Each structure stands twice: as structure tokens, then as C-alpha cells.
C-alpha positions as CSV (number, residue, x, y, z in Angstrom):
1,M,-7.6,11.1,2.5
2,A,-8.2,7.4,2.5
3,G,-5.4,4.9,3.0
4,L,-5.1,1.6,1.1
5,L,-2.8,-1.2,2.3
6,L,-2.1,-4.0,-0.1
7,A,-1.4,-7.0,2.0
8,A,-2.6,-10.0,-0.1
9,G,0.6,-11.6,-1.2
10,G,1.6,-15.2,-0.4
11,G,5.3,-14.6,0.1
12,R,6.3,-17.0,-2.6
13,R,10.0,-16.1,-2.3
14,L,9.7,-16.5,1.5
15,G,8.7,-20.1,1.2
16,G,5.0,-19.3,1.2
17,R,4.9,-17.3,4.4
18,P,2.3,-14.5,3.8
19,K,4.0,-11.1,4.5
20,A,1.0,-9.8,6.4
21,L,1.7,-12.3,9.2
22,L,5.5,-11.7,9.5
23,D,6.4,-10.5,13.0
24,H,7.5,-6.9,13.4
25,R,7.9,-5.3,16.8
26,G,6.0,-8.2,18.3
27,R,2.9,-8.0,16.1
28,P,1.9,-9.0,12.6
29,L,3.4,-6.7,9.9
30,V,-0.1,-5.9,8.6
31,E,-0.9,-4.1,11.9
32,H,2.3,-2.0,11.7
33,A,1.7,-1.0,8.0
34,A,-2.0,-0.1,8.6
35,R,-1.1,2.1,11.7
36,V,1.6,3.9,9.6
37,L,-1.1,5.0,7.1
38,R,-3.4,6.1,9.9
39,D,-0.6,7.9,11.8
40,G,0.4,9.6,8.5
41,G,-3.0,11.2,8.2
42,C,-5.1,8.7,6.3
43,G,-8.7,7.8,7.3
44,P,-10.5,5.6,6.5
45,V,-7.8,3.0,6.1
46,H,-8.7,-0.1,4.1
47,I,-6.7,-3.3,3.9
48,V,-6.8,-5.9,1.1
49,L,-5.9,-9.4,2.3
50,G,-5.5,-12.5,0.2
51,A,-3.2,-15.4,1.1
52,A,-4.1,-16.8,4.5
53,A,-6.7,-14.1,4.9
54,E,-8.5,-16.0,7.7
55,A,-5.2,-16.6,9.6
56,V,-4.4,-12.9,9.3
57,R,-7.8,-11.9,10.6
58,A,-7.5,-14.3,13.5
59,R,-4.0,-13.1,14.5
60,A,-4.0,-9.4,13.6
61,E,-6.0,-6.6,15.3
62,L,-7.8,-5.1,12.4
63,A,-11.0,-3.9,13.9
64,D,-10.2,-0.2,13.2
65,Y,-9.8,-0.8,9.5
66,G,-11.9,-1.8,6.6
67,V,-10.9,-5.2,5.2
68,S,-11.5,-6.8,1.9
69,V,-10.3,-10.2,0.7
70,N,-9.0,-10.6,-2.8
71,P,-9.9,-14.0,-4.1
72,D,-7.6,-13.5,-7.0
73,W,-4.6,-12.5,-5.0
74,A,-2.3,-15.0,-6.8
75,Q,-2.7,-12.9,-10.0
76,G,-0.7,-10.1,-8.5
77,M,-0.8,-6.7,-7.0
78,G,-3.0,-5.3,-9.8
79,S,-6.0,-7.4,-8.7
80,S,-5.6,-6.3,-5.1
81,L,-5.4,-2.6,-6.1
82,R,-8.7,-3.0,-8.1
83,V,-10.4,-4.7,-5.0
84,G,-9.2,-1.9,-2.7
85,L,-10.2,1.0,-5.0
86,T,-13.6,-0.6,-5.5
87,A,-14.0,-0.9,-1.7
88,L,-13.2,2.8,-1.3
89,A,-15.3,4.1,-4.2
90,G,-18.2,4.9,-1.9
91,S,-16.2,6.3,1.0
92,G,-16.3,9.9,-0.1
93,A,-12.6,10.2,-0.1
94,D,-11.0,12.7,-2.4
95,A,-7.8,10.7,-2.8
96,V,-6.1,7.5,-1.5
97,V,-2.6,6.9,-0.4
98,V,-1.5,3.3,-1.4
99,S,1.1,1.5,0.6
100,L,2.5,-2.1,0.6
101,V,2.7,-4.4,3.6
102,D,6.2,-5.5,2.9
103,Q,7.9,-2.1,3.3
104,P,8.4,-1.6,7.1
105,G,11.1,1.0,6.5
106,I,8.4,3.5,5.4
107,G,6.8,5.2,8.3
108,A,4.2,7.8,9.1
109,A,6.5,10.7,8.2
110,A,6.8,9.6,4.6
111,V,3.0,9.0,4.4
112,A,2.4,12.5,5.8
113,R,4.6,14.1,3.2
114,V,2.8,12.3,0.4
115,V,-0.6,13.3,1.9
116,A,0.6,16.9,2.0
117,A,1.2,16.7,-1.8
118,Y,-2.6,16.5,-2.4
119,T,-3.7,19.2,-4.8
120,G,-7.2,18.0,-5.9
121,R,-9.2,15.0,-7.0
122,D,-7.0,14.6,-10.1
123,A,-3.8,14.6,-8.1
124,L,-1.0,12.1,-8.6
125,A,1.9,12.0,-6.2
126,A,4.5,9.5,-5.0
127,A,7.3,9.2,-2.5
128,A,10.7,9.4,-4.0
129,Y,14.0,8.0,-2.8
130,G,17.0,9.7,-4.3
131,G,14.7,11.0,-7.1
132,E,13.3,7.5,-7.9
133,R,9.6,7.0,-7.6
134,G,8.5,4.6,-4.9
135,H,5.8,4.0,-2.3
136,P,3.5,5.3,-0.9
137,V,1.6,6.7,-3.9
138,L,-1.4,9.1,-3.9
139,F,-4.2,8.8,-6.4
140,G,-6.9,11.5,-6.7
141,A,-10.4,10.0,-6.8
142,E,-11.0,11.1,-10.4
143,R,-8.2,8.8,-11.5
144,W,-9.3,5.6,-9.6
145,A,-11.4,4.1,-12.4
146,D,-8.7,4.5,-15.0
147,I,-6.0,3.2,-12.6
148,A,-8.2,0.1,-11.7
149,A,-8.8,-0.6,-15.4
150,S,-5.1,-0.6,-16.2
151,A,-3.9,-2.4,-13.0
152,E,-2.7,-5.9,-13.8
153,G,-0.3,-8.5,-12.6
154,D,2.4,-7.5,-10.2
155,R,2.8,-4.1,-11.8
156,G,-0.2,-2.5,-10.0
157,A,-0.4,1.1,-11.2
158,R,3.2,1.2,-12.6
159,A,2.1,1.5,-16.2
160,Y,-0.4,4.1,-15.4
161,L,2.1,6.2,-13.5
162,R,4.6,5.9,-16.3
163,R,2.0,7.1,-18.9
164,H,1.2,10.1,-16.7
165,A,4.7,10.8,-15.4
166,G,4.4,14.5,-16.2
167,A,1.5,14.8,-13.7
168,V,3.1,12.9,-10.9
169,T,4.5,15.1,-8.0
170,L,7.5,13.4,-6.6
171,V,7.9,13.9,-2.8
172,E,11.5,13.2,-1.6
173,C,11.3,10.9,1.4
174,G,14.8,9.4,1.5
175,D,15.7,11.4,4.6
176,V,12.7,9.9,6.7
177,A,12.2,6.5,5.2
178,E,13.9,3.4,3.6
179,A,12.1,1.8,0.7
180,Y,13.3,-1.7,1.0
181,D,11.0,-4.7,0.5
182,I,10.8,-7.9,2.6
183,D,11.0,-10.4,-0.3
184,T,13.5,-13.1,0.6
185,P,14.6,-15.0,3.7
186,E,17.7,-12.7,3.9
187,D,15.4,-9.7,4.1
188,L,13.8,-11.0,7.3
189,R,16.8,-9.6,9.3
190,R,15.3,-6.1,8.7
191,L,12.3,-6.9,10.8
192,E,12.4,-6.1,14.5
């Protein structure tokens, strides 16, 4: 079960502060988010960087993870998802759990629940919060090519998941995680 962390955004609504570099528990947020995937049962874990990629590499301890840089990060999450799925294509993984760097309220317990929903190489699963689909999401390897082909803009795999809603196993995680995003200066108070 591979893990894929999308951490390329430039933090436009945060005044251009890349989210991967935000401090959380004394370290860059990207380290925390990658560790959550690993601790939740994913390996290998791959990170897609974009904005300020060299600064992130210089500050964050990422030696235990695969790292790709998305040169088209400004086009949105879809391009980062494509870069990450391409990087993992030869890994031999049967599935991938995809997480976002700006959701520090989602911990290893939620990742582990989504990992446990794996049913085969065509699996689709997603964490749910009060019955609403959220992150992380699990994609069986047989679906990666179609997901990558449909991923665009800031929607990532949203359209694909909507088209295949009947195949998505929702895994309630609201009791072990909070699915908030760090998007605005007001959200920064949620970081520790």
C-alpha cells in the first residue's frame, strides 16, 4: 500500500506561504503529513512538491520518502496527482492512499482505516466525515491510469470519484480525525 502526499501548493490564500513549510509541532507540515501516511500503514510513501520545492527539501527531513517536483504545480492539484501516480507506477504497489499536506487534523488512525478498506487492485475507498467523502482516499492500481487522465485543475480526482460513486467504499473517520484545511491566515491557529 503506497502513500502519496500532495504538497505542491503555493499557499495563495496564505499570502504565498507554501503549506509544506508551515510549522506544525516544531517541524515543517510536510514532515508531519508524510509520517501520518507511513504510521497509518503506507509504504513506500511518495511526496509531490512544487512551490518552493528547494526550500522544502532544504528544511524538511524527507530522506525516508520518494520525492517528485511538479513543475506545473500552479495548474492545481490534478497535475500533482498525475506526477505522483506516474512516480508510483513502477513501485509494485497494489493501491495508493492519497493525502493532502494541509489537513493536519487527519492522523494515522484515519489512514489505517482507509488502508483496511482495500479489497483489490480495482478498489476505491475514501475517508468520510459525517457521511461526506473526504481525504485520505484509496485508489487501486488498476484505476491509476484513468484517474490520472481525468485529473485536472484543483479538483484532482473529484470528478472521477463522482462518476464512480457506487464503487467507493466510505470509511467513517469523524471519530478519529478532523478534516479541516489550512487555507487562510485564520486557519493557522489550528497548527501547533
